[in-house]
C-alpha positions as CSV (number, residue, x, y, z in Angstrom):
1,M,-29.9,1.3,-15.1
2,Y,-27.8,-1.7,-16.2
3,L,-24.3,-2.9,-15.4
4,A,-22.5,-4.5,-18.3
5,A,-20.7,-7.9,-17.9
6,N,-19.0,-10.6,-19.9
7,V,-20.0,-14.1,-18.9
8,W,-18.2,-17.3,-19.4
9,R,-20.5,-20.2,-18.3
10,L,-20.4,-23.9,-18.1
11,A,-21.4,-25.8,-21.3
12,E,-23.9,-27.8,-19.4
13,G,-25.6,-27.6,-16.1
14,A,-25.1,-25.3,-13.1
15,G,-21.9,-24.6,-11.2
16,P,-20.0,-22.1,-9.0
17,T,-19.1,-18.7,-10.4
18,L,-16.2,-16.3,-9.9
19,L,-16.9,-12.6,-10.2
20,V,-14.6,-9.7,-11.0
21,R,-15.8,-6.1,-10.8
22,L,-13.6,-3.3,-12.2
23,P,-13.7,0.3,-13.3
24,Y,-11.0,0.0,-16.0
25,G,-13.0,-1.7,-18.7
26,K,-14.0,-5.4,-18.8
27,D,-13.1,-5.6,-22.5
28,V,-9.7,-4.1,-22.0
29,M,-8.8,-5.8,-18.7
30,G,-9.7,-9.2,-20.1
31,I,-6.1,-9.4,-21.4
32,T,-4.6,-8.5,-18.0
33,L,-7.0,-10.9,-16.2
34,S,-5.6,-13.8,-18.3
35,V,-2.1,-13.2,-17.0
36,M,-2.2,-13.6,-13.2
37,P,-4.1,-15.3,-11.9
38,N,-4.8,-17.2,-15.1
39,F,-8.5,-17.0,-15.5
40,L,-8.4,-19.9,-18.0
41,A,-7.3,-22.1,-15.1
42,F,-10.6,-21.2,-13.3
43,L,-12.6,-22.1,-16.4
44,E,-10.7,-25.4,-16.6
45,A,-11.4,-26.0,-12.9
46,G,-15.2,-25.8,-13.6
47,Y,-16.0,-22.2,-12.6
48,A,-18.2,-19.8,-14.6
49,L,-16.7,-16.3,-14.8
50,V,-18.4,-12.9,-14.7
51,V,-16.3,-9.8,-15.5
52,Q,-18.3,-6.6,-14.9
53,D,-17.8,-2.9,-15.5
54,C,-18.4,-0.8,-12.3
55,R,-21.2,1.7,-12.4
56,G,-20.5,4.7,-14.7
57,T,-17.4,3.1,-16.3
58,H,-17.1,1.9,-19.9
59,R,-20.3,0.0,-20.9
60,S,-22.1,0.3,-17.6
61,E,-24.7,3.0,-17.1
62,G,-24.7,5.6,-14.3
63,E,-22.1,7.9,-12.9
64,F,-18.8,6.7,-11.4
65,V,-17.7,8.0,-8.0
66,P,-15.0,6.0,-6.4
67,H,-16.3,3.6,-3.7
68,L,-19.8,5.2,-3.6
69,A,-22.0,2.5,-5.3
70,D,-19.7,-0.5,-5.0
71,R,-21.4,-2.1,-2.0
72,T,-25.0,-2.1,-3.3
73,D,-23.9,-2.9,-6.9
74,G,-21.8,-5.8,-5.6
75,E,-24.7,-7.1,-3.6
76,D,-27.1,-6.9,-6.4
77,T,-24.7,-8.6,-8.8
78,L,-24.1,-11.5,-6.4
79,A,-27.9,-12.0,-6.1
80,W,-28.3,-11.8,-9.9
81,I,-25.6,-14.5,-10.4
82,A,-27.1,-16.7,-7.8
83,A,-30.5,-16.6,-9.6
84,Q,-29.1,-17.6,-13.0
85,P,-29.9,-21.2,-14.3
86,W,-26.1,-21.7,-15.0
87,S,-25.3,-20.9,-11.3
88,D,-25.5,-23.2,-8.4
89,G,-25.8,-20.3,-6.1
90,T,-22.2,-20.1,-4.9
91,V,-19.9,-17.3,-5.8
92,G,-16.3,-16.2,-5.2
93,M,-14.5,-13.0,-6.1
94,Y,-11.0,-12.1,-7.0
95,G,-8.8,-9.3,-8.4
96,A,-6.2,-6.7,-7.5
97,S,-6.2,-3.0,-6.3
98,Y,-9.6,-1.4,-6.9
99,L,-10.8,-4.9,-7.9
100,G,-10.0,-5.9,-4.3
101,M,-11.7,-3.0,-2.7
102,V,-15.0,-3.9,-4.4
103,Q,-14.6,-7.5,-3.0
104,W,-14.5,-6.2,0.6
105,E,-17.5,-3.9,-0.2
106,A,-19.5,-6.9,-1.4
107,A,-18.3,-9.1,1.6
108,A,-19.4,-6.3,4.0
109,T,-23.0,-6.8,3.0
110,G,-22.9,-10.4,4.2
111,A,-24.4,-11.5,0.9
112,P,-25.2,-15.3,1.4
113,A,-24.1,-16.2,-2.2
114,L,-20.5,-14.9,-1.6
115,K,-18.5,-17.8,-0.2
116,A,-14.9,-16.5,-0.5
117,I,-12.8,-13.6,-1.8
118,A,-9.3,-13.3,-3.0
119,P,-8.3,-9.6,-2.8
120,S,-4.8,-8.7,-4.0
121,V,-2.8,-5.5,-3.2
122,T,-5.8,-3.6,-1.8
123,S,-7.3,-1.9,1.3
124,I,-10.3,-1.6,3.5
125,D,-9.4,1.9,4.6
126,N,-9.3,4.2,1.6
127,Y,-7.7,7.1,3.5
128,E,-4.6,5.3,4.9
129,A,-4.2,3.5,1.5
130,P,-4.2,4.5,-1.2
131,W,-5.2,8.1,-1.4
132,Y,-3.5,9.3,1.8
133,S,-0.9,7.7,4.0
134,A,-1.0,6.1,7.4
135,G,0.8,9.3,8.6
136,G,-1.6,11.8,6.9
137,A,0.5,12.9,3.9
138,L,-1.3,12.9,0.5
139,S,-0.1,10.1,-1.8
140,L,0.5,12.7,-4.4
141,S,1.9,10.8,-7.5
142,L,-0.7,8.1,-7.1
143,V,-3.6,10.5,-6.7
144,T,-2.7,12.7,-9.6
145,S,-1.9,9.8,-12.1
146,W,-5.0,7.7,-11.1
147,N,-7.3,10.6,-11.3
148,A,-5.9,11.6,-14.7
149,M,-6.5,8.0,-15.9
150,M,-10.1,7.9,-14.5
151,Y,-11.0,11.4,-15.7
152,T,-9.6,10.6,-19.2
153,A,-11.8,7.5,-19.5
154,D,-14.9,9.5,-18.2
155,A,-14.2,12.4,-20.7
156,Q,-13.9,9.9,-23.6
157,R,-17.1,8.2,-22.5
158,S,-18.9,11.6,-22.5
159,L,-17.5,12.5,-25.9
160,A,-18.8,9.2,-27.3
161,L,-22.3,10.1,-26.1
162,G,-22.1,13.5,-27.8
163,E,-21.3,15.4,-24.6
164,G,-18.1,17.0,-23.2
165,S,-15.4,18.5,-25.3
166,L,-12.6,17.2,-27.4
167,S,-10.2,19.8,-25.9
168,Q,-10.8,18.4,-22.5
169,V,-10.1,14.9,-23.7
170,Q,-6.9,16.1,-25.4
171,E,-5.7,17.8,-22.1
172,L,-6.4,14.8,-20.1
173,V,-4.7,12.4,-22.5
174,Q,-1.6,14.7,-22.4
175,A,-1.7,14.6,-18.6
176,L,-2.0,10.9,-18.6
177,L,1.0,10.5,-20.9
178,T,3.1,12.7,-18.6
179,P,1.6,12.2,-15.1
180,E,4.8,13.3,-13.3
181,S,4.2,16.8,-14.6
182,L,1.0,17.1,-12.5
183,N,3.0,16.7,-9.3
184,D,4.9,20.0,-9.7
185,V,1.8,22.2,-10.0
186,L,0.9,24.3,-7.0
187,P,-1.4,24.7,-5.3
188,T,-2.1,20.9,-5.5
189,A,-5.8,21.3,-5.2
190,E,-5.8,23.6,-8.2
191,V,-4.0,21.4,-10.7
192,P,-5.9,22.8,-13.7
193,V,-6.6,19.6,-15.7
194,L,-7.8,17.8,-12.6
195,A,-9.6,20.6,-10.7
196,A,-11.4,21.5,-13.9
197,H,-12.9,18.0,-14.0
198,G,-14.0,18.4,-10.4
199,K,-16.1,15.6,-9.0
200,W,-14.4,13.6,-6.3
201,W,-11.0,15.4,-6.7
202,D,-12.4,18.4,-4.9
203,D,-13.7,16.2,-2.1
204,W,-10.4,14.5,-1.6
205,M,-8.5,17.8,-1.5
206,A,-11.1,19.3,0.9
207,H,-10.6,16.4,3.4
208,P,-6.9,16.0,4.3
209,S,-7.8,14.6,7.7
210,H,-9.3,11.1,8.4
211,D,-12.6,12.7,9.1
212,G,-16.3,11.7,8.6
213,Y,-15.9,11.8,4.8
214,W,-13.3,9.0,4.9
215,D,-15.0,7.2,7.9
216,A,-18.0,6.6,5.7
217,M,-15.8,4.6,3.3
218,E,-13.8,2.7,5.8
219,L,-14.7,-1.0,6.1
220,T,-12.8,-1.9,9.3
221,P,-16.0,-1.5,11.5
222,E,-17.9,-3.5,8.9
223,L,-15.8,-6.6,9.3
224,K,-18.4,-7.9,11.7
225,N,-20.7,-8.4,8.7
226,V,-18.1,-10.3,6.7
227,T,-18.8,-14.1,6.6
228,A,-16.5,-14.9,3.5
229,P,-12.9,-16.1,4.1
230,A,-10.3,-14.1,2.3
231,L,-7.1,-15.0,0.5
232,N,-5.1,-11.7,1.1
233,I,-2.3,-11.2,-1.3
234,G,0.4,-8.5,-1.1
235,G,3.9,-7.3,-2.0
236,W,6.6,-6.0,0.2
237,Y,7.0,-3.1,-2.2
238,D,3.2,-2.6,-2.9
239,L,1.6,0.7,-1.8
240,Y,-1.0,-1.3,0.1
241,I,1.3,-3.5,2.1
242,G,0.4,-1.9,5.4
243,Q,-3.3,-2.4,4.8
244,T,-2.8,-5.9,3.5
245,V,-1.3,-7.2,6.7
246,R,-3.6,-5.1,8.9
247,T,-6.7,-6.4,7.1
248,F,-5.5,-10.0,7.6
249,T,-5.0,-9.6,11.3
250,A,-8.2,-7.5,11.8
251,A,-10.3,-10.0,9.9
252,R,-8.8,-12.9,11.9
253,R,-10.1,-11.1,15.0
254,N,-13.3,-9.4,14.0
255,A,-14.9,-11.1,10.9
256,G,-18.5,-12.0,11.4
257,S,-18.2,-15.8,11.3
258,E,-15.9,-18.5,12.6
259,Q,-15.1,-19.7,9.1
260,A,-14.3,-16.1,8.0
261,R,-12.0,-15.6,10.9
262,E,-10.2,-19.0,10.7
263,G,-10.3,-19.0,6.9
264,Q,-8.1,-15.9,6.4
265,R,-5.0,-16.6,4.4
266,L,-2.0,-14.3,3.6
267,I,0.6,-14.4,0.8
268,I,3.3,-11.7,0.4
269,G,5.9,-11.8,-2.3
270,P,8.8,-9.4,-3.3
271,W,6.4,-7.6,-5.6
272,D,5.1,-4.1,-6.2
273,H,1.6,-2.9,-7.3
274,L,2.1,-3.9,-11.0
275,S,4.8,-6.5,-11.1
276,V,4.9,-10.0,-9.6
277,D,8.2,-11.2,-11.0
278,G,10.6,-9.9,-8.3
279,V,13.1,-8.5,-10.8
280,Y,14.3,-4.9,-10.5
281,P,17.3,-3.0,-11.8
282,D,19.0,-2.8,-8.4
283,R,17.8,-6.0,-6.9
284,S,16.6,-9.4,-8.3
285,F,15.1,-11.9,-5.9
286,G,15.6,-15.0,-8.0
287,P,13.5,-17.1,-10.3
288,M,11.3,-18.6,-7.5
289,A,10.2,-15.0,-6.6
290,T,7.8,-14.9,-9.5
291,A,4.1,-15.5,-8.9
292,Q,4.0,-18.0,-11.7
293,L,6.7,-20.3,-10.4
294,M,5.4,-20.1,-6.8
295,G,2.0,-21.2,-8.0
296,L,-0.2,-18.2,-7.2
297,T,-2.9,-19.3,-9.7
298,D,-3.0,-22.8,-8.3
299,L,-3.3,-21.4,-4.7
300,H,-6.4,-19.3,-5.9
301,V,-7.9,-22.5,-7.4
302,K,-7.3,-24.5,-4.2
303,F,-8.8,-21.7,-2.1
304,F,-12.0,-21.4,-4.1
305,D,-12.3,-25.2,-4.4
306,Y,-12.3,-25.4,-0.6
307,W,-14.6,-22.5,0.2
308,V,-16.8,-22.2,-3.0
309,K,-17.0,-25.9,-4.1
310,G,-16.8,-27.4,-0.7
311,D,-13.8,-29.6,-1.4
312,T,-12.6,-30.2,2.2
313,T,-9.2,-31.6,1.1
314,A,-8.3,-28.7,-1.4
315,L,-6.2,-26.8,1.2
316,D,-4.4,-29.8,2.8
317,G,-0.8,-28.9,3.4
318,V,-1.3,-25.2,2.6
319,A,-0.2,-23.0,5.5
320,P,-2.3,-20.0,6.6
321,V,0.6,-17.6,5.8
322,K,3.2,-17.7,3.0
323,I,5.9,-15.1,2.8
324,F,8.9,-14.5,0.7
325,V,11.9,-13.8,3.0
326,M,14.3,-11.4,1.2
327,G,18.0,-11.7,1.8
328,I,17.9,-15.4,1.7
329,D,15.3,-15.1,-1.1
330,Q,13.2,-18.0,-0.1
331,W,9.5,-18.7,0.4
332,R,8.4,-19.8,3.9
333,D,5.2,-21.1,5.4
334,E,4.1,-19.6,8.7
335,Q,1.0,-20.0,11.0
336,D,0.2,-16.4,11.8
337,W,1.1,-12.8,11.4
338,P,2.9,-11.2,13.1
339,L,5.0,-14.3,13.7
340,P,4.4,-15.7,17.2
341,D,8.1,-16.0,18.0
342,T,8.8,-12.3,17.3
343,T,11.2,-10.5,19.6
344,W,10.5,-6.8,19.4
345,T,14.0,-5.2,19.7
346,D,14.9,-1.5,20.1
347,F,17.8,-0.1,18.0
348,H,18.6,3.3,19.5
349,L,19.7,6.3,17.5
350,T,22.9,8.1,18.6
351,S,25.6,10.3,17.0
352,A,28.1,13.0,17.7
353,G,25.7,15.4,16.1
354,H,26.6,14.9,12.5
355,A,24.4,12.0,11.1
356,N,23.9,13.9,7.9
357,T,24.5,11.7,4.8
358,A,25.5,8.1,4.7
359,G,29.1,9.3,5.5
360,G,28.1,10.9,8.8
361,D,28.5,9.6,12.3
362,G,25.0,8.3,12.9
363,V,24.9,5.0,14.7
364,L,22.3,2.3,15.5
365,T,22.8,0.4,18.7
366,T,20.9,-2.1,20.8
367,E,22.3,-0.4,23.8
368,P,20.4,2.8,25.0
369,A,22.3,6.0,24.1
370,A,24.2,7.1,27.1
371,V,24.8,10.8,26.1
372,A,22.1,13.3,25.1
373,G,22.4,14.8,21.7
374,H,20.6,15.7,18.5
375,D,21.0,15.9,14.8
376,T,19.9,18.9,12.7
377,Y,19.0,19.3,9.1
378,L,17.2,21.9,6.9
379,Y,14.1,20.8,5.2
380,D,13.3,23.1,2.3
381,P,10.0,22.1,0.5
382,R,11.3,23.8,-2.6
383,R,14.1,21.2,-2.7
384,P,12.5,18.0,-1.4
385,V,14.2,14.6,-1.2
386,P,13.3,12.8,-4.4
387,T,11.5,9.5,-4.2
388,A,13.9,6.6,-4.7
389,G,12.0,3.3,-4.6
390,G,9.6,2.1,-2.0
391,A,6.1,0.8,-1.7
392,C,4.5,3.0,-4.3
393,L,3.2,2.9,-7.8
394,P,6.3,2.3,-10.1
395,M,5.6,5.2,-12.5
396,T,9.1,5.3,-13.9
397,P,12.3,3.1,-13.6
398,G,13.8,3.7,-10.1
399,F,10.6,5.2,-8.7
400,G,9.2,2.2,-6.9
401,G,10.5,-1.1,-5.5
402,P,14.1,-1.8,-4.2
403,V,16.4,1.0,-5.3
404,D,20.0,1.8,-4.3
405,Q,19.8,4.7,-1.8
406,R,23.1,6.1,-2.7
407,T,21.2,8.3,-5.0
408,V,19.7,10.2,-2.1
409,A,21.7,9.3,1.0
410,G,24.4,11.9,0.1
411,R,22.1,14.8,0.8
412,E,22.6,16.9,3.9
413,D,18.9,16.7,4.7
414,V,19.0,12.9,5.0
415,L,20.2,11.6,8.4
416,C,21.7,8.0,8.3
417,F,22.0,5.8,11.4
418,A,23.8,2.6,10.7
419,G,24.5,-0.5,12.9
420,P,27.8,-2.4,12.9
421,V,28.9,-4.8,10.2
422,L,27.1,-8.0,11.0
423,E,29.0,-11.2,11.8
424,E,25.9,-13.3,11.8
425,P,22.6,-13.1,9.9
426,V,19.8,-11.1,11.5
427,E,16.2,-11.7,10.4
428,V,13.6,-8.9,10.5
429,T,10.1,-10.1,9.7
430,G,7.0,-8.2,10.7
431,P,5.7,-4.7,11.3
432,V,8.4,-2.0,11.6
433,T,8.0,1.3,13.5
434,V,10.3,4.2,14.6
435,K,9.9,6.2,17.7
436,L,11.4,9.7,17.4
437,F,11.8,12.6,19.7
438,V,11.7,15.6,17.3
439,S,11.5,19.4,17.3
440,S,11.1,22.0,14.6
441,S,11.5,25.7,13.9
442,T,8.0,25.6,12.4
443,V,4.5,24.7,13.6
444,D,4.2,21.8,11.2
445,T,6.5,19.6,9.2
446,D,6.9,16.0,8.0
447,F,9.2,13.2,9.2
448,T,10.2,10.3,7.0
449,A,11.9,7.1,7.9
450,K,13.4,4.3,5.8
451,L,14.8,0.9,6.7
452,V,17.8,0.1,4.6
453,D,19.9,-3.0,4.0
454,V,23.5,-1.9,3.3
455,F,25.6,-4.5,1.3
456,P,29.3,-5.0,1.7
457,D,30.0,-3.2,-1.6
458,G,28.1,-0.1,-0.3
459,K,24.9,-0.7,-2.2
460,A,22.0,0.3,0.1
461,I,18.6,-1.3,-0.7
462,N,15.4,0.1,0.9
463,L,13.1,-2.4,2.5
464,C,10.2,-0.4,4.0
465,D,9.4,3.2,4.9
466,G,6.9,5.6,6.2
467,I,6.0,9.3,6.8
468,L,4.2,11.3,9.5
469,R,2.8,14.7,9.1
470,A,3.5,16.2,12.5
471,R,0.0,17.8,12.9
472,Y,-1.4,14.2,13.0
473,R,1.1,12.9,15.6
474,N,-1.8,12.3,18.0
475,G,-4.2,10.9,15.5
476,L,-5.4,11.3,11.9
477,A,-8.8,12.7,12.7
478,A,-7.8,16.1,14.2
479,E,-4.8,18.5,13.6
480,E,-2.6,19.6,16.4
481,L,0.2,22.0,15.5
482,M,3.6,21.9,17.1
483,D,5.1,24.4,19.4
484,P,8.3,25.5,17.6
485,G,11.4,24.3,19.4
486,T,9.5,22.1,21.8
487,V,10.5,18.4,21.7
488,C,7.7,15.9,21.1
489,E,7.6,12.1,20.6
490,I,6.2,10.7,17.3
491,T,5.7,7.3,15.9
492,V,6.4,6.6,12.2
493,D,4.8,3.5,10.8
494,L,7.2,1.9,8.3
495,T,4.6,-0.8,7.4
496,A,6.3,-4.3,7.2
497,T,9.0,-6.3,5.7
498,S,10.7,-9.7,5.8
499,N,14.5,-9.7,5.2
500,V,17.6,-11.4,6.5
501,F,20.5,-9.1,6.9
502,L,23.4,-11.3,5.9
503,P,26.9,-11.3,7.4
504,G,28.9,-8.4,6.1
505,H,25.7,-6.3,5.8
506,R,24.6,-3.4,8.0
507,I,21.2,-2.3,9.2
508,R,20.5,1.3,8.5
509,L,17.8,3.9,9.3
510,D,17.4,6.9,7.1
511,V,15.4,9.9,8.4
512,S,14.4,13.1,6.6
513,S,11.3,15.2,6.0
514,S,10.2,14.6,2.4
515,N,9.7,11.9,-0.2
516,F,8.5,13.7,-3.3
517,P,6.5,13.1,-5.5
518,R,5.3,10.0,-3.7
519,Y,4.0,12.3,-1.1
520,D,3.1,15.9,-1.3
521,R,5.5,18.4,0.3
522,N,4.7,19.9,3.7
523,T,4.7,23.7,3.3
524,N,5.6,24.0,7.0
525,T,3.1,26.8,7.6
526,G,0.4,24.8,9.4
527,G,-2.1,25.9,6.8
528,V,-4.1,24.0,4.2
529,I,-1.2,22.4,2.3
530,A,-3.3,21.6,-0.8
531,R,-4.2,25.2,-1.2
532,E,-0.8,26.8,-0.7
533,T,1.6,28.2,-3.3
534,E,5.3,27.8,-3.6
535,A,5.7,31.4,-2.4
536,Q,4.0,30.5,0.9
537,M,6.5,27.6,1.6
538,V,8.7,28.0,4.7
539,P,11.9,26.1,5.3
540,A,12.1,24.2,8.5
541,I,15.0,23.5,10.8
542,N,14.3,20.0,12.1
543,R,16.0,18.1,14.8
544,I,16.1,14.4,15.9
545,H,16.9,14.2,19.6
546,H,18.4,11.1,21.2
547,G,19.9,10.1,24.5
548,P,18.6,9.0,28.0
549,S,15.7,11.4,28.1
550,H,14.9,11.2,24.4
551,P,15.3,7.6,23.4
552,S,14.7,7.8,19.7
553,R,14.7,4.2,18.4
554,L,13.9,1.9,15.6
555,V,11.7,-1.0,16.7
556,L,12.4,-4.2,14.7
557,P,10.6,-7.6,14.8
558,I,13.6,-10.0,15.2
559,I,13.2,-13.7,14.4
560,D,15.9,-16.0,15.8
561,R,15.4,-19.6,15.0
562,K,19.0,-20.8,15.1
563,G,18.2,-23.0,18.2
564,Q,15.3,-24.6,16.3
565,Q,17.4,-25.7,13.3
């Protein structure tokens, strides 16, 4: 079996090499690779470049199954490069998304030739991102569109070899052209064009919990074998943002060598999974937000020069952490993540019982709520709250990124808790969580939470959000259904953000029970959601409790440096 690769090598002698492994076609992605980071800059800096098709994709032999062979194939490729006469035996890797996953797989082997990696918008836990969420909900729109794309390429490949069928290719191409149509089909596990192709789709649908199937693909325990430092790159609106920051902190603690631990770097911009320009219809972050103007390619070169070439001055003056602070729309250097001077602050939820819609009476306050109360809404999975922005794959305009929440905050099934109009700026930088005391009329349901920046003119821009499937409130490995009507405490992970709420703005938390089609709809029955039909769906009466005995609260990482200026 062979793995196909394109090779750009030095005209004379031996030198360091950068490796990119991808399942999307080395001949097609060569165009994308030239955009950001600019691979021509690597060639000009004296690196050879190898771009390789993953096993079973495009020109490489074998069968493609996501994540299955990436570790061994990465290790073998690194050894092959190191043995070439044009290689000096040192290799770095870079690339985004799946191209980042394969870097961590290779690094987990401890391959001696691999000196550094630069994974962008990626994950080391394939359950929590991308295919499911940190709260156990299926990342529906991503799973359907990505599988349609990969199955289309696989079917076209089979057809070119005289196998498969033209009708299957045509069906998959049509699905690829209209991926949003796949999200409406129920049961989810039986979406005809995807279920018919089988392979890993059936496995993913059969394992909705973070069980042994997903444990076998998680690299967190393997960090102890990683000896290569990593330049971790993410976006505040990228679907991997939670994993990006967790991987950075976990590798700083648990990587297998001192240089790997101390050599971790983190860059986060106001970007999503596909765009690095920071420009969106409802919010533009200014010209310096672009990856090009902030020098992302140059930072790649400096990182590799230090760790692969051994230039000990290459990273002089480059901070370990570089983040874009929204609100003031500025880049800022930091020394660690979370920021060492973080003050974790509780913002308590309270109301007179009518927090429904942005026009309701929901309040956020730093003082504990003095009076017990609750807010009630009806979650009907047949009428879910539509996705409006967020850290997801931007399939259509307004689907991902920063989006004005007035499009959804007028719904009765959305609770809005807002703080007072700010007289001074408030910076929120770091991980964000929500502690909620909830009850439901059903044995299982979802709870969503969204941090929102409300502008003086009423525009409401989402910053970060999360979802928890109630059956996973005590852990993703095992299900535990609710007792209808019984209050329980849950934690919703909203990943992370960096934003200064300016004077005249308000901090708001939006709570509901659906975010569709970014996530699949909870049928509320307690059954196997991916196998249930629309007729089996049950509406849920959900409540958020607050007050002295049920202190529901938003926990924000506040940064106050006024005294240091």
